[in-house]
mmCIF file of the N, C-alpha and C atoms, coordinates in Angstrom:
data_MODEL
# 
_entry.id   MODEL 
# 
loop_
_atom_site.group_PDB 
_atom_site.id 
_atom_site.type_symbol 
_atom_site.label_atom_id 
_atom_site.label_alt_id 
_atom_site.label_comp_id 
_atom_site.label_asym_id 
_atom_site.label_entity_id 
_atom_site.label_seq_id 
_atom_site.pdbx_PDB_ins_code 
_atom_site.Cartn_x 
_atom_site.Cartn_y 
_atom_site.Cartn_z 
_atom_site.occupancy 
_atom_site.B_iso_or_equiv 
_atom_site.pdbx_formal_charge 
_atom_site.auth_seq_id 
_atom_site.auth_comp_id 
_atom_site.auth_asym_id 
_atom_site.auth_atom_id 
_atom_site.pdbx_PDB_model_num 
ATOM 1   N N  . SER A 1 1  ? -14.018 -14.342 15.732 1.00 0.00 ? 1  SER A N  1 
ATOM 2   C CA . SER A 1 1  ? -13.588 -15.282 14.698 1.00 0.00 ? 1  SER A CA 1 
ATOM 3   C C  . SER A 1 1  ? -12.183 -15.767 14.984 1.00 0.00 ? 1  SER A C  1 
ATOM 4   N N  . LYS A 1 2  ? -11.791 -16.824 14.308 1.00 0.00 ? 2  LYS A N  1 
ATOM 5   C CA . LYS A 1 2  ? -10.467 -17.386 14.514 1.00 0.00 ? 2  LYS A CA 1 
ATOM 6   C C  . LYS A 1 2  ? -9.376  -16.387 14.126 1.00 0.00 ? 2  LYS A C  1 
ATOM 7   N N  . THR A 1 3  ? -9.571  -15.717 12.998 1.00 0.00 ? 3  THR A N  1 
ATOM 8   C CA . THR A 1 3  ? -8.567  -14.766 12.513 1.00 0.00 ? 3  THR A CA 1 
ATOM 9   C C  . THR A 1 3  ? -8.356  -13.636 13.517 1.00 0.00 ? 3  THR A C  1 
ATOM 10  N N  . THR A 1 4  ? -9.455  -13.131 14.073 1.00 0.00 ? 4  THR A N  1 
ATOM 11  C CA . THR A 1 4  ? -9.361  -12.043 15.049 1.00 0.00 ? 4  THR A CA 1 
ATOM 12  C C  . THR A 1 4  ? -8.569  -12.487 16.272 1.00 0.00 ? 4  THR A C  1 
ATOM 13  N N  . SER A 1 5  ? -8.820  -13.704 16.738 1.00 0.00 ? 5  SER A N  1 
ATOM 14  C CA . SER A 1 5  ? -8.121  -14.216 17.915 1.00 0.00 ? 5  SER A CA 1 
ATOM 15  C C  . SER A 1 5  ? -6.624  -14.308 17.661 1.00 0.00 ? 5  SER A C  1 
ATOM 16  N N  . ILE A 1 6  ? -6.262  -14.779 16.463 1.00 0.00 ? 6  ILE A N  1 
ATOM 17  C CA . ILE A 1 6  ? -4.856  -14.918 16.116 1.00 0.00 ? 6  ILE A CA 1 
ATOM 18  C C  . ILE A 1 6  ? -4.193  -13.544 16.050 1.00 0.00 ? 6  ILE A C  1 
ATOM 19  N N  . ASN A 1 7  ? -4.870  -12.583 15.435 1.00 0.00 ? 7  ASN A N  1 
ATOM 20  C CA . ASN A 1 7  ? -4.321  -11.241 15.323 1.00 0.00 ? 7  ASN A CA 1 
ATOM 21  C C  . ASN A 1 7  ? -4.093  -10.610 16.695 1.00 0.00 ? 7  ASN A C  1 
ATOM 22  N N  . ILE A 1 8  ? -5.036  -10.818 17.605 1.00 0.00 ? 8  ILE A N  1 
ATOM 23  C CA . ILE A 1 8  ? -4.912  -10.293 18.962 1.00 0.00 ? 8  ILE A CA 1 
ATOM 24  C C  . ILE A 1 8  ? -3.729  -10.943 19.670 1.00 0.00 ? 8  ILE A C  1 
ATOM 25  N N  . SER A 1 9  ? -3.566  -12.255 19.480 1.00 0.00 ? 9  SER A N  1 
ATOM 26  C CA . SER A 1 9  ? -2.485  -12.966 20.163 1.00 0.00 ? 9  SER A CA 1 
ATOM 27  C C  . SER A 1 9  ? -1.127  -12.478 19.688 1.00 0.00 ? 9  SER A C  1 
ATOM 28  N N  . LEU A 1 10 ? -1.035  -12.069 18.424 1.00 0.00 ? 10 LEU A N  1 
ATOM 29  C CA . LEU A 1 10 ? 0.229   -11.593 17.884 1.00 0.00 ? 10 LEU A CA 1 
ATOM 30  C C  . LEU A 1 10 ? 0.604   -10.241 18.471 1.00 0.00 ? 10 LEU A C  1 
ATOM 31  N N  . LEU A 1 11 ? -0.395  -9.531  19.004 1.00 0.00 ? 11 LEU A N  1 
ATOM 32  C CA . LEU A 1 11 ? -0.139  -8.211  19.578 1.00 0.00 ? 11 LEU A CA 1 
ATOM 33  C C  . LEU A 1 11 ? 0.353   -8.301  21.024 1.00 0.00 ? 11 LEU A C  1 
ATOM 34  N N  . ILE A 1 12 ? 0.250   -9.501  21.596 1.00 0.00 ? 12 ILE A N  1 
ATOM 35  C CA . ILE A 1 12 ? 0.632   -9.678  23.000 1.00 0.00 ? 12 ILE A CA 1 
ATOM 36  C C  . ILE A 1 12 ? 2.148   -9.820  23.121 1.00 0.00 ? 12 ILE A C  1 
ATOM 37  N N  . LYS A 1 13 ? 2.750   -8.962  23.928 1.00 0.00 ? 13 LYS A N  1 
ATOM 38  C CA . LYS A 1 13 ? 4.183   -9.048  24.177 1.00 0.00 ? 13 LYS A CA 1 
ATOM 39  C C  . LYS A 1 13 ? 4.394   -9.487  25.620 1.00 0.00 ? 13 LYS A C  1 
ATOM 40  N N  . ILE A 1 14 ? 5.098   -10.612 25.803 1.00 0.00 ? 14 ILE A N  1 
ATOM 41  C CA . ILE A 1 14 ? 5.297   -11.143 27.150 1.00 0.00 ? 14 ILE A CA 1 
ATOM 42  C C  . ILE A 1 14 ? 6.714   -10.849 27.627 1.00 0.00 ? 14 ILE A C  1 
ATOM 43  N N  . PRO A 1 15 ? 6.857   -9.993  28.647 1.00 0.00 ? 15 PRO A N  1 
ATOM 44  C CA . PRO A 1 15 ? 8.175   -9.723  29.226 1.00 0.00 ? 15 PRO A CA 1 
ATOM 45  C C  . PRO A 1 15 ? 8.740   -10.997 29.839 1.00 0.00 ? 15 PRO A C  1 
ATOM 46  N N  . GLU A 1 16 ? 10.034  -11.228 29.642 1.00 0.00 ? 16 GLU A N  1 
ATOM 47  C CA . GLU A 1 16 ? 10.652  -12.462 30.149 1.00 0.00 ? 16 GLU A CA 1 
ATOM 48  C C  . GLU A 1 16 ? 10.803  -12.411 31.663 1.00 0.00 ? 16 GLU A C  1 
ATOM 49  N N  . GLY A 1 17 ? 10.648  -13.576 32.284 1.00 0.00 ? 17 GLY A N  1 
ATOM 50  C CA . GLY A 1 17 ? 10.909  -13.690 33.708 1.00 0.00 ? 17 GLY A CA 1 
ATOM 51  C C  . GLY A 1 17 ? 9.704   -13.406 34.586 1.00 0.00 ? 17 GLY A C  1 
ATOM 52  N N  . LEU A 1 18 ? 8.556   -13.190 34.002 1.00 0.00 ? 18 LEU A N  1 
ATOM 53  C CA . LEU A 1 18 ? 7.381   -12.936 34.822 1.00 0.00 ? 18 LEU A CA 1 
ATOM 54  C C  . LEU A 1 18 ? 6.746   -14.254 35.268 1.00 0.00 ? 18 LEU A C  1 
ATOM 55  N N  . PRO A 1 19 ? 6.385   -14.338 36.553 1.00 0.00 ? 19 PRO A N  1 
ATOM 56  C CA . PRO A 1 19 ? 5.886   -15.583 37.148 1.00 0.00 ? 19 PRO A CA 1 
ATOM 57  C C  . PRO A 1 19 ? 4.406   -15.830 36.894 1.00 0.00 ? 19 PRO A C  1 
ATOM 58  N N  . PHE A 1 20 ? 4.046   -16.032 35.636 1.00 0.00 ? 20 PHE A N  1 
ATOM 59  C CA . PHE A 1 20 ? 2.653   -16.378 35.371 1.00 0.00 ? 20 PHE A CA 1 
ATOM 60  C C  . PHE A 1 20 ? 2.544   -17.187 34.088 1.00 0.00 ? 20 PHE A C  1 
ATOM 61  N N  . THR A 1 21 ? 1.399   -17.844 33.914 1.00 0.00 ? 21 THR A N  1 
ATOM 62  C CA . THR A 1 21 ? 1.172   -18.654 32.723 1.00 0.00 ? 21 THR A CA 1 
ATOM 63  C C  . THR A 1 21 ? -0.079  -18.164 32.013 1.00 0.00 ? 21 THR A C  1 
ATOM 64  N N  . ILE A 1 22 ? 0.033   -17.985 30.707 1.00 0.00 ? 22 ILE A N  1 
ATOM 65  C CA . ILE A 1 22 ? -1.131  -17.569 29.930 1.00 0.00 ? 22 ILE A CA 1 
ATOM 66  C C  . ILE A 1 22 ? -1.625  -18.733 29.074 1.00 0.00 ? 22 ILE A C  1 
ATOM 67  N N  . ASP A 1 23 ? -2.890  -19.070 29.226 1.00 0.00 ? 23 ASP A N  1 
ATOM 68  C CA . ASP A 1 23 ? -3.493  -20.095 28.382 1.00 0.00 ? 23 ASP A CA 1 
ATOM 69  C C  . ASP A 1 23 ? -4.353  -19.401 27.330 1.00 0.00 ? 23 ASP A C  1 
ATOM 70  N N  . TRP A 1 24 ? -3.882  -19.434 26.091 1.00 0.00 ? 24 TRP A N  1 
ATOM 71  C CA . TRP A 1 24 ? -4.580  -18.719 25.017 1.00 0.00 ? 24 TRP A CA 1 
ATOM 72  C C  . TRP A 1 24 ? -5.177  -19.736 24.068 1.00 0.00 ? 24 TRP A C  1 
ATOM 73  N N  . HIS A 1 25 ? -6.503  -19.825 24.085 1.00 0.00 ? 25 HIS A N  1 
ATOM 74  C CA . HIS A 1 25 ? -7.175  -20.808 23.252 1.00 0.00 ? 25 HIS A CA 1 
ATOM 75  C C  . HIS A 1 25 ? -7.613  -20.174 21.948 1.00 0.00 ? 25 HIS A C  1 
ATOM 76  N N  . ILE A 1 26 ? -7.135  -20.727 20.810 1.00 0.00 ? 26 ILE A N  1 
ATOM 77  C CA . ILE A 1 26 ? -7.498  -20.191 19.503 1.00 0.00 ? 26 ILE A CA 1 
ATOM 78  C C  . ILE A 1 26 ? -8.155  -21.274 18.664 1.00 0.00 ? 26 ILE A C  1 
ATOM 79  N N  . GLY A 1 27 ? -9.464  -21.324 18.714 1.00 0.00 ? 27 GLY A N  1 
ATOM 80  C CA . GLY A 1 27 ? -10.253 -22.221 17.875 1.00 0.00 ? 27 GLY A CA 1 
ATOM 81  C C  . GLY A 1 27 ? -9.634  -23.598 17.680 1.00 0.00 ? 27 GLY A C  1 
ATOM 82  N N  . ASP A 1 28 ? -9.475  -24.009 16.423 1.00 0.00 ? 28 ASP A N  1 
ATOM 83  C CA . ASP A 1 28 ? -8.997  -25.355 16.105 1.00 0.00 ? 28 ASP A CA 1 
ATOM 84  C C  . ASP A 1 28 ? -7.494  -25.493 16.291 1.00 0.00 ? 28 ASP A C  1 
ATOM 85  N N  . LEU A 1 29 ? -6.819  -24.366 16.542 1.00 0.00 ? 29 LEU A N  1 
ATOM 86  C CA . LEU A 1 29 ? -5.361  -24.417 16.692 1.00 0.00 ? 29 LEU A CA 1 
ATOM 87  C C  . LEU A 1 29 ? -4.983  -24.931 18.068 1.00 0.00 ? 29 LEU A C  1 
ATOM 88  N N  . GLY A 1 30 ? -5.959  -25.028 18.953 1.00 0.00 ? 30 GLY A N  1 
ATOM 89  C CA . GLY A 1 30 ? -5.683  -25.551 20.287 1.00 0.00 ? 30 GLY A CA 1 
ATOM 90  C C  . GLY A 1 30 ? -5.271  -24.452 21.246 1.00 0.00 ? 30 GLY A C  1 
ATOM 91  N N  . THR A 1 31 ? -4.591  -24.834 22.318 1.00 0.00 ? 31 THR A N  1 
ATOM 92  C CA . THR A 1 31 ? -4.228  -23.886 23.356 1.00 0.00 ? 31 THR A CA 1 
ATOM 93  C C  . THR A 1 31 ? -2.733  -23.602 23.337 1.00 0.00 ? 31 THR A C  1 
ATOM 94  N N  . ILE A 1 32 ? -2.400  -22.316 23.305 1.00 0.00 ? 32 ILE A N  1 
ATOM 95  C CA . ILE A 1 32 ? -0.991  -21.918 23.384 1.00 0.00 ? 32 ILE A CA 1 
ATOM 96  C C  . ILE A 1 32 ? -0.689  -21.525 24.820 1.00 0.00 ? 32 ILE A C  1 
ATOM 97  N N  . LYS A 1 33 ? 0.309   -22.156 25.420 1.00 0.00 ? 33 LYS A N  1 
ATOM 98  C CA . LYS A 1 33 ? 0.645   -21.849 26.809 1.00 0.00 ? 33 LYS A CA 1 
ATOM 99  C C  . LYS A 1 33 ? 1.970   -21.098 26.864 1.00 0.00 ? 33 LYS A C  1 
ATOM 100 N N  . ILE A 1 34 ? 1.925   -19.883 27.383 1.00 0.00 ? 34 ILE A N  1 
ATOM 101 C CA . ILE A 1 34 ? 3.138   -19.077 27.542 1.00 0.00 ? 34 ILE A CA 1 
ATOM 102 C C  . ILE A 1 34 ? 3.486   -19.032 29.016 1.00 0.00 ? 34 ILE A C  1 
ATOM 103 N N  . ARG A 1 35 ? 4.678   -19.535 29.353 1.00 0.00 ? 35 ARG A N  1 
ATOM 104 C CA . ARG A 1 35 ? 5.039   -19.605 30.764 1.00 0.00 ? 35 ARG A CA 1 
ATOM 105 C C  . ARG A 1 35 ? 6.105   -18.580 31.088 1.00 0.00 ? 35 ARG A C  1 
# 
């Protein structure tokens, strides 16, 4: 569900300076790109 996806995304901690991009698609909210 959309709520579950959002809750999971909030649990993700991204260390700064890492050379990768995460494309996180959450239903109607679109795609969040963390670089």
